[in-house]
C-alpha positions in Angstrom: 33.0 54.6 -26.3 30.8 52.3 -28.7 32.9 49.3 -28.3 33.3 49.9 -24.6 29.1 49.9 -24.1 28.9 46.6 -26.0 32.0 44.8 -24.4 30.4 45.9 -21.1 26.8 44.9 -22.3 28.5 41.3 -23.6 29.9 40.7 -20.2 27.3 41.7 -18.7 24.5 39.4 -20.6 27.5 36.9 -20.3 27.8 36.5 -16.4 24.2 36.8 -16.2 23.7 33.7 -18.7 26.1 32.4 -16.4 23.9 32.7 -12.4 21.3 31.6 -14.7 22.3 28.7 -15.2 23.9 27.8 -12.2 21.2 28.9 -10.7 18.2 26.6 -12.3 21.3 24.3 -11.7 21.7 24.4 -8.0 17.7 24.9 -7.3 17.0 21.9 -9.9 19.4 19.9 -8.0 18.0 20.9 -4.3 14.6 20.0 -5.7 15.7 16.6 -6.3 17.4 16.2 -3.0 14.0 16.8 -1.5 12.2 14.8 -3.1 14.4 11.4 -2.3 13.1 11.0 1.2 14.1 7.6 3.5 12.6 8.3 6.3 8.6 7.6 6.6 7.0 11.1 8.2 4.8 7.8 9.7 5.0 4.4 10.7 2.1 2.1 12.1 2.7 -1.6 12.5 -0.6 -3.8 11.9 -2.6 -7.0 11.9 -5.5 -8.2 9.9 -6.7 -11.7 10.0 -8.9 -13.2 7.7 -10.9 -16.2 8.0 -12.5 -17.8 4.8 -16.0 -19.0 4.7 -16.2 -22.1 4.2 -19.6 -23.8 4.4 -19.4 -24.2 7.9 -17.6 -21.1 9.8 -20.6 -18.8 8.9 -20.6 -17.3 12.7 -16.9 -16.1 12.1 -16.3 -15.9 8.4 -14.8 -12.1 7.9 -14.4 -13.5 4.0 -15.9 -15.3 1.6 -15.9 -16.3 -2.7 -17.7 -14.3 -4.6 -16.5 -15.4 -7.8 -14.8 -18.8 -9.2 -14.0 -20.8 -12.3 -16.9 -21.9 -13.8 -18.3 -25.3 -11.9 -16.3 -24.3 -8.7 -17.8 -24.1 -5.4 -17.7 -21.0 -4.0 -16.9 -22.2 -0.5 -13.3 -23.6 -1.8 -10.9 -22.4 -3.2 -10.3 -23.6 -6.4 -7.1 -26.5 -7.8 -4.0 -24.8 -9.3 -3.1 -22.0 -7.1 -6.9 -20.6 -7.2 -6.7 -18.4 -10.4 -9.7 -17.0 -11.2 -11.6 -16.8 -7.6 -12.5 -13.3 -6.0 -13.4 -13.0 -2.7 -14.2 -10.0 -0.6 -13.2 -9.4 3.2 -14.5 -6.8 6.2 -11.4 -8.4 8.1 -10.5 -7.6 12.1 -7.3 -5.1 12.2 -5.7 -5.3 15.9 -2.2 -3.5 16.8 -1.0 -7.2 18.1 -1.1 -10.8 16.2 -3.6 -11.7 18.7 -7.4 -12.1 16.5 -9.1 -11.5 20.0 -7.7 -8.2 20.4 -9.4 -5.7 20.5 -10.1 -4.7 16.7 -8.8 -1.1 16.2 -11.2 -0.7 12.9 -11.3 -3.3 9.8 -9.8 -4.2 6.8 -12.5 -4.1 4.1 -11.8 -5.0 0.0 -10.9 -7.7 -2.4 -8.6 -9.8 -3.5 -7.8 -12.0 -6.5 -5.7 -15.0 -7.5 -4.9 -14.2 -10.8 -1.1 -16.3 -12.1 -1.9 -19.9 -13.3 2.2 -21.2 -12.0 2.1 -19.7 -8.6 -0.1 -18.5 -5.8 -0.5 -14.6 -6.7 -3.3 -12.0 -6.2 -4.4 -8.5 -6.7 -5.1 -6.2 -3.2 -7.4 -3.7 -3.4 -8.6 -3.1 0.6 -8.7 0.2 2.7 -7.9 -0.3 6.0 -10.8 1.7 7.7 -9.9 3.1 11.9 -11.4 4.5 13.8 -10.4 4.6 17.5 -8.9 7.3 20.0 -5.7 7.5 18.4 -6.8 7.0 14.7 -9.3 8.1 12.7 -9.4 7.9 8.7 -9.3 5.5 6.3 -5.3 4.4 4.3 -6.4 3.0 0.8 -3.8 0.3 -0.1 -3.6 -1.7 -4.0 -1.6 -4.4 -5.7 -0.1 -7.1 -6.9 1.0 -10.0 -4.0 3.4 -13.0 -4.6 2.5 -14.4 -2.0 5.0 -17.1 -1.9 7.4 -14.9 -1.3 8.4 -14.3 2.4 7.7 -10.1 2.6 5.9 -8.7 0.0 5.6 -4.4 -0.6 2.4 -3.0 -2.2 0.9 0.8 -2.2 -0.7 2.8 -0.2 -2.4 5.2 -2.5 -4.1 8.1 -0.2 -6.2 7.7 2.9 -8.8 10.0 4.7 -8.8 11.9 8.0 -6.0 11.7 10.0 -3.8 9.7 6.6 -5.5 12.9 4.7 -3.7 12.4 0.8 -1.1 9.8 3.1 1.1 8.2 0.5 3.7 5.4 0.7 4.2 1.6 1.3 2.9 -1.3 3.1 5.2 -4.7 3.5 3.5 -7.6 4.0 3.8 -10.7 5.4 1.9 -13.4 6.1 2.5 -13.9 10.2 0.1 -17.2 10.8 -2.2 -19.0 8.2 -4.5 -23.2 9.2 -4.7 -24.5 5.8 -7.1 -22.2 3.4 -9.7 -21.1 6.0 -7.4 -18.3 8.4 -4.5 -16.4 7.7 -2.7 -13.3 9.7 -0.7 -10.4 7.9 1.3 -8.2 9.8 1.2 -4.8 7.5 3.9 -2.7 7.8 3.3 0.9 6.8 5.8 3.6 6.6 4.1 6.7 5.2 6.7 8.6 2.5 4.1 11.9 1.8 1.8 13.1 5.4 -0.5 16.1 5.1 
């Protein structure tokens, strides 16, 4: 009788271990599937328009060079891929690519030209939106290799309608006029929405 009880206990322990092992594997697999989300939970396409101060356009300028390499002029971007320039901006955001469309908010932040051998900037900025459709901020950060047609930067959070949202923004230079004006198309895809 003792052998039968021991054998039964051993079988029960084995079955319990087997069930626990495969249930944990199943939980891990379903957890992995739930984190691998391919469809965005929210999508926006916005444009922002940057007019850099050049010493002659104070009334229209929406950005300004605030730091430059030693001896550089703060109204002209530095030679050699603009390395060392830091610009701050307060640019209008529109729903289409027309600078004169009604703004739905402001893009506020900075870009730093941080590479000596190509046109690349580091961006840190927020979209501050204040319309009947969108209230709140969206925060962006990342490298912007300007010579690429499209560039992805991280969306690291937000407030209001975008509270704790995270995702990817694909930037594309939609238009530019010399070194004074550029327009970015910002294709926003949120993959975490609260």
